C-alpha positions in Angstrom: 5.8 16.1 0.4 4.8 13.8 3.2 4.4 10.2 2.1 2.5 7.1 3.2 2.8 3.6 1.9 -0.2 1.4 1.2 -0.5 -2.3 0.6 -3.1 -5.1 0.3 -2.5 -8.3 2.1 -4.1 -11.8 2.5 -7.1 -13.0 0.5 -8.9 -10.7 -1.9 -12.4 -9.3 -1.1 -14.8 -6.9 -2.6 -14.2 -3.2 -2.0 -10.4 -3.3 -1.7 -9.9 -0.9 -4.6 -12.4 1.5 -3.1 -10.4 1.5 0.2 -7.2 2.3 -1.8 -9.0 5.1 -3.6 -10.5 6.5 -0.4 -7.1 6.5 1.4 -5.3 8.1 -1.5 -7.9 10.8 -2.1 -8.6 11.5 1.5 -4.9 11.5 2.5 -4.0 13.8 -0.4 -6.9 16.2 -0.1 -7.3 16.5 3.6 -3.7 16.0 4.8 -1.4 16.7 1.8 0.1 13.2 1.7 1.6 11.5 -1.3 1.2 7.7 -1.6 3.4 4.8 -2.7 1.7 1.5 -3.3 3.5 -1.8 -2.7 2.9 -4.6 -5.2 1.8 -7.9 -3.9 1.3 -7.0 -0.2 4.1 -7.4 2.3 6.3 -9.0 -0.4 6.4 -5.6 -2.1 7.5 -4.0 1.1 10.2 -6.5 1.9 11.6 -6.4 -1.7 10.9 -2.6 -2.1 8.7 -3.2 -5.1 6.5 -0.1 -5.3 4.6 2.2 -7.6 3.7 5.8 -7.1 0.0 6.4 -6.5 -0.9 10.0 -7.5 -4.5 11.0 -7.3 -5.2 10.5 -11.0 -4.0 6.9 -10.7 -6.9 5.9 -8.5 -9.6 7.4 -10.7 -12.2 4.7 -11.6 -10.6 1.9 -9.6 -13.6 1.4 -7.4 -15.4 -0.4 -10.2 -12.5 -2.9 -10.7 -12.4 -6.3 -9.2 -9.5 -7.6 -7.2 -6.8 -5.2 -6.1 -4.8 -2.9 -8.3 -1.8 -3.6 -6.1 -1.9 -7.3 -5.9 -1.8 -9.3 -2.8 0.2 -12.1 -1.2 0.3 -14.1 2.0 3.8 -13.0 2.9 4.6 -12.9 6.6 6.4 -9.7 7.4 7.4 -11.0 10.9 9.4 -14.0 9.6 13.2 -13.9 9.5 14.6 -10.4 9.0 11.2 -9.1 7.9 10.8 -6.4 10.6 14.2 -5.0 9.8 13.4 -5.0 6.1 10.1 -3.2 6.7 12.0 -0.5 8.8 14.6 -0.1 6.0 11.8 0.3 3.4 10.1 3.0 5.4 13.3 4.8 5.9 14.6 4.5 2.3 11.2 5.7 0.9 10.9 8.4 3.5 7.5 7.1 4.6 5.7 8.5 7.7 3.6 5.4 7.9 2.2 2.3 6.2 -1.5 1.5 5.6 -2.1 -2.3 5.4 -5.5 -3.3 4.0 -6.7 -6.9 4.7 -4.7 -9.7 6.2 -5.4 -11.8 9.2 
């Protein structure tokens, strides 16, 4: 199955869980993608801290506050961050990464 990663970054705001839900459902139904969510934004990518996001896992999350994935203000461009992101994409066989929020 084709896979995409998804993360939330920066400060929290209303509607983040609805965006996660929309991406997972839309990507799965329209394009056949599976999703991996990274915990605490870019930190989760850099440390490869992830959780599978099958369609049933996003049921009802639009009504929840905050973000089910957590967030952080980690800078993925600092130090060896770019190489770590590349390694994460390769090791998880991800075709892309959806970053929600940030600056």
